[in-house]
N, C-alpha and C positions, 0 to 999 in steps of 0.2 A: 504494500500500500504506500502511496506517496505520503511524504511527511506533511504536505499541505492538504488539509481536508476541504473539499469544495462545499462551503457552507450553503450557499445558494447562488445561482447564476446572477452575477452583478451585485451580490451583496457586499462583498469586500474587495477592495482594489488590491490584488496581489501583484504589486509592481515594485520594483526596486528603484528608488530615487535617492540621490545623495543630499547633502545638507544645503539649506538656504543660507549661504554665507558661512563664516567660521562658527563652529559650535561654541556655545557659551557654557562654561562650567563643566566640561568633560568631553572626551572623545577627540579624535583627530580632526584637523581642519579639512574642509571639502576642497577638492581640486578647483582651479580657477574656472574650468569649463562647466562646472555644475552649479554655479552660483545662482542660476535662475530656476533651479529645481526646488520643489517643495521639500520640507523636512520629512523624513521617513521615521515612523515609530512602529514598534512591534507590540502586539498584544498576544501573549502566550498563555494558553489555558492548561488545565491538568488532564485533559482527555477530550473525547468527543461525546457530546450530550446535547439534548434539546436546550438545556440551560445556556449553553455557550452560543447557540444560534441567536438567542435573544441578546446576549452580551455583544455579539458581533454587530448586530443592527445598531446598538447604541454607539459602538466604536465608529462605525461608518458615518453615522449622523454627525458625531462630534468632529470627525475628520473634515467633513464638508464645511462645517461651521467655522472651524479654527484653521482652515487652510493648511492641512498636512495630509500626507499619504499614510494610511494605516495598513499593516499586514497582520491579519489574524491567523494564528497558527495553533492547531489543535493536535497534540501528540496522539498519533494513531494507536499506540500501545500504552499510552498513559504512563510513561516511565520518565525518570529523571534523565536517562540517557537521551531520550527524545528531546526533552527540554534543552539540554546542553547543546545538542546538534543544531537546533533551531536558533538558539541565542547566538551561537558562534557564527552561524551563517549571516544573521542580521548584522552582527558587529563587523564581519568581513566586508559587508556591503555598505558600511558607513551609517548604520542606523543612529538616529539622533536621540533615541530613548526607547526603553523597553519596560513594559508592564508584564509581570509574571505572577502566577499563583504557584508558589513553591510546593513541590510534592514532598520534599523531605528537608525541612529547613535546617536541621542539624548537619546532615551529611552534605548538603548543598551550600553550606556557608561559604566555603572558599570560592566556589563557582559564582555565587551571587556577588561576592565582593569583587571578583574579576570584572563582572559586568559593570558594577557601580563605578569602578575606576576608569572604565572606558567610555561610558555614556551615562545618561540619566536613567536610574533604576527606581521603579516603584513596584510595590506588590499589591495584588488585589485578590479578593475572595479568601485567601489564606495568607497569613503573614509569615515573615522571617524576622522577628524583632531584633535579633542579634546581628543582623547583617547591616551593610552600609546603605540599604535602600533609603530613599528620601521620605517616603510616606506610604502608609497602608490604606487602601480604599476597600471598605467592606463593612460588615456588621460585626457586632460583638458575638462571636460564635458560642461562647459560654452562656450568655443570656438567651440566645436563640435556642440552645439546648434546653434550658429551663422552660422556655415558652412551649417547646415540644412536650416536655414532661407535664405541663399544665393541661395540654390537650389530651394527653393520656389519662390524666386524673378525671377530666370531665367525661371522657368516653367510658371509663371504668370506675364508676363511683364507688363500687364495693371493693376496689383493689383487685389484685390478682397477680399472675405471673406474665412476664413479657420477655421477648427476645429482641436484641438490637442487631441491625444489619448495617454495615458500613463498607465503603470501598477500600479504605486504608486506615491503618493506625500509624502514628508517627507523623502524619500530616496534621499540622496544628489545628486547622479548622475542624477536622474530624475528631481529634482528641478532645477539643473543647466542647463540641456538640454532645459527644457521648457522655462526658463527665457532667455536663449541664443537665441532661436527661436523668442520669442516675441520681445526682444530688437532689433534684426536684422530687423524684419519686421516693427517695429516702428521707425527705423533709429535712435536709441538712442546711447548714448556713451557707452563704455565698463564699466560694473559695475557688477561683479559677486555676489555682496551682495544684489542686488535689488530683490524683490519678488512681483510679481503681484498676487492678490487674485485668487485662483483657480476657484471660482464661478463667476468671473467678465467677462464681455464683454469688450474687449480692442480695442479702435479705434485709428487709425493713419491716416495719409494723404492718403495712398494708400491701406493699408491693415486693415482688421478688424478680430480680433480673437474672434469668436462668443462664443466659449465654450471650456472647457477642460474636456474630458471624462476619468474617472479613472476606471480600471477594476480589480484591486487587483490581477494581475497575473493570471486571470481566462480567458482562451482562448475563451470559449463559450461566456462568458460575454463580452469579447472584440469585438467579432463579433456582438453580440446583441447591443452593444453601437454604433457601426458603422451603423447598420441598423436603429436604432432609430434616430440617428442624421440625416440620409438621409430623414427621414420622417419629422422630426421637422424643418430642414433647407433645404427645397427642392432646393433652389437656391445657395447652398454653392459651392464655386469655387475650394477649395482645402482641402485635408485631410492629416494630418501629424501624422505618428506613431513613437513614441519615444523609444519603446522597440522592441526587435527583432521580436516578433510575431505580433505586432500591424499592420504594413503595410500588412502582409499576410491576416489578418482578414478584414482590410479595403478593400483590393483588391477584396476579395470574395464578400463582401457586395456591392461594387460599380458595379462589374461585373453582379451580380444577379439583380441589379436594372437597368441595361442597361445604365449606365452613364459613362462608361469608357472614352468616347470622350468629356465629359463635366466637369470632375473633375480631377484636378492635384493631384497625389498621391506622397508623398515624405516620406521616411522612415529612419530608423536607422538599421544598422547591415546587415549581409550578408546571410540571409536566401536564399536558392536556388530558392524558388518560386519567391522571389522579384528580384533576379538577372535575372532570365529568363524573368520576366515581364518588366524589364528595357530593355533587349535586344529586346523584342517584341514591345516596345514603350508604354506599358500600365502603367508603373511607371516612373516618371520623373527622380528619382535618390534616392540614399541612402548614408548616412554617415556611413562608416564602421570603426570599431575599429580593433584590431588585437587580437582576443581571444586566438589564438595559443600562441602568445607572452605573454599574461597574465598568461596562465598556465605555460609556460616554465620559464619565469622570476621569478614567484613566487617560484617555486621549486628550481631554481638555487640560489636565494637569501637565502632561508631557509637552503639549504644544506651548504652554506658557513657559515651562522650564527651558525649552530649547531657545526661546526668545529672551531669556534672561529675567523672567518675572518669577521671583520666588515667593511672592505674596500668596500664591495658591497653596503653600505648605503651612498648615496650622502648627501652632506651637507643640501640640500633642503628637504631631506626625501621624495622625489618624483621622481620616475623613469617614465619619460614621454614616452608613446608609442603613437605617434600622430595619429589622425584620418585622414581619406581620404574621398574625395567625389567620388562616383561612378555614372557615367552616361552612356548613350548609347555609348559614345566615347571610354570609357576604360573598360567597363564591361567584354568584352571577355578576355582581358589580365588578369583582376583581377580574373576571374573564373579559368583560367588556373593556376595562382599562388596559389590560394586557394586549388585546387585539388592536386597540387604537395605537399603542406604542409601536408595535411591529408592523403596522399598516395592513392588517388583515380584516 
């Protein structure tokens, strides 16, 4: 598979342009014959998913508004090696800035700092706070996890046993979401540094987290994990998906097992299948981010940095795009809003 995923025809300008004049604050100077070209910025995701299609639309819209070219890159295998190859290619072609969602912030630290010393680096969706990135754009993933836990509590008022499903551990947004859900279900105090072992069963007064299933961003494996969990834990009361595709795969597995009326499903993000299932009453709710804003804000910030405007960086180095809870009460209005954003 090619390393550049075709998001939609005409959606993203996959072109290589050098800098508009000398770079300000990082990177090599553009050759004299490229001074009339628009700045090029890269937007690197953590994989291929419907979530990133929406983000790509935001990135494209901001590129038009702020007069830059954007290249949206989605790692086909969802690996750190994919991200490194994509970033290195952008740097070799004189990219003026890169926005990336780090897959492994600890082990990618050196690589991220290499980017930051060559061009403007920001993170989105998932952070690498120990790196030399200039700003993180996204939500508070721990608080979003607790929001997800509150949806579970509302759907399972008598408590019960649940299983968590996630693409990866070690990726900061995933770790924070998982911990937020657990802490909310266990009625613990706020502490985003707490980490329960992934292979542990966690028991509280009302809820028990039986297991955490990790699929490494493999959709087929995600469904197989849900199917296996239904066999291993036939009396499970709730299943929680923490990445955009997880609740979709959970829904299919639970539907095929004939247990939609027995198992509460709660998810993350705004996949259309999940939104329809919420409207139909088959999924209790989902916590949504704003991927359009992730793409838009990333390009807006990079465009400003390229032109020497650092006022776009808040003192906190965190541009907060709050999460929202979507249930049957507000799903119709949310879908209409989403369709308007992406032009459907």
